C-alpha positions in Angstrom: -2.3 -5.4 11.8 -4.1 -8.1 10.4 -6.1 -6.1 8.0 -3.2 -4.0 6.6 -0.9 -7.2 5.8 -3.8 -8.6 4.1 -4.4 -5.4 1.8 -0.6 -5.6 0.9 -0.8 -9.4 0.1 -3.7 -8.8 -2.4 -1.8 -6.1 -4.2 1.4 -7.3 -4.3 1.0 -10.2 -6.8 0.8 -7.4 -9.5 4.1 -5.3 -8.8 6.7 -5.0 -11.3 9.3 -7.8 -11.0 11.6 -5.1 -14.1 13.5 -2.7 -12.8 13.6 -0.3 -15.6 10.7 1.4 -14.5 11.2 1.5 -10.4 8.2 3.6 -10.6 6.3 0.0 -10.6 8.1 -1.6 -8.4 6.2 -0.6 -5.4 2.8 -0.3 -4.3 1.3 3.5 -4.2 -0.4 4.1 -0.8 -2.9 7.0 -0.7 -5.4 8.4 1.6 -9.1 9.6 0.6 -12.8 10.5 2.6 -13.4 6.5 1.2 -10.4 5.0 3.3 -6.7 4.6 2.6 -5.8 2.9 -0.9 -2.9 0.7 -1.5 -2.3 0.4 -5.8 0.1 -1.6 -7.6 1.0 -2.0 -11.3 3.1 -3.6 -13.4 1.4 -2.0 -16.5 -0.6 -4.7 -17.8 -2.4 -5.6 -14.5 -4.1 -3.1 -11.8 -4.6 -3.9 -8.4 -6.6 -1.9 -5.8 -7.8 -2.2 -2.5 -9.2 0.2 -0.1 -9.1 -0.2 3.5 -12.1 1.3 6.1 -11.8 -0.7 9.2 -8.5 0.4 10.9 -7.9 1.2 14.6 -8.4 5.1 15.3 -4.9 6.0 16.4 -3.3 3.6 13.6 -5.7 5.1 11.4 -4.9 9.1 11.8 -1.2 8.6 12.4 -1.0 7.2 8.5 -4.1 9.6 7.2 -2.1 12.5 8.4 1.3 11.2 7.2 -0.3 10.8 3.6 -3.0 13.8 3.9 0.8 15.9 4.4 2.3 13.6 1.3 0.1 13.5 -0.9 0.3 9.7 -1.5 3.5 7.3 -1.2 5.2 4.8 -3.5 6.6 2.0 -1.2 9.3 -0.6 -1.9 7.3 -4.0 -2.7 10.0 -5.8 -0.3 9.9 -3.7 2.7 6.3 -3.6 2.8 6.0 -7.5 2.5 8.8 -7.7 5.7 6.4 -4.9 7.4 3.7 -7.2 6.7 5.5 -10.5 7.9 6.9 -8.1 11.0 3.4 -7.3 12.2 1.5 -11.3 11.8 
């Protein structure tokens, strides 16, 4: 939970606040062989964090979801609330 929360904090600063381009108002979460990637941009700044050390059960559930979806953009407000709940 702490590593997930920390990853969100590291990319949240670069999420766009302008809602005319809603795809930039969230954090893109995807999966690869290297780990789980959190990516955000406002078209001027780009931030990416890769999580390598997650607990095996949490990692398997998240990786299965992301593999089925191919990645997902989640609203930054919802993710920040999730980070507060985790802590």
